[in-house]
Steps between C-alpha positions, in 0.01 A plus 500: 500500500324297233681371200432656155336176385254513788418857409454402142285207579282693753447763243394255237247338727360840598482599140337172404230537766445863411446412141248226589307743719504761217387248232251290678326715783324766290155369589570463874341775716651575834368820667843625654737457190513372146700184444616618157663789667666290762638287214643800328666602829634143544635515156687819558650380828594167335667682213699716735600189688613327178702811400670520848587137477668556148672812633647302805608221273679739250659701788638187672646379179679839445622493860649146457652605158665809642656304801 
């Protein structure tokens, strides 16, 4: 299983890419999908990944403290 730091880093990268797509691709026209919507989806997934990394960090610290 991946470490919490890796989850946090992957989430931050995904969020950053999604934010860049959201901010800078409004004028790009692709017939199948809109890049701004893809950016929003990546931002949501990245945010969830960041929250999961934070959750795993907090839960691993509480497990060590209770031992």
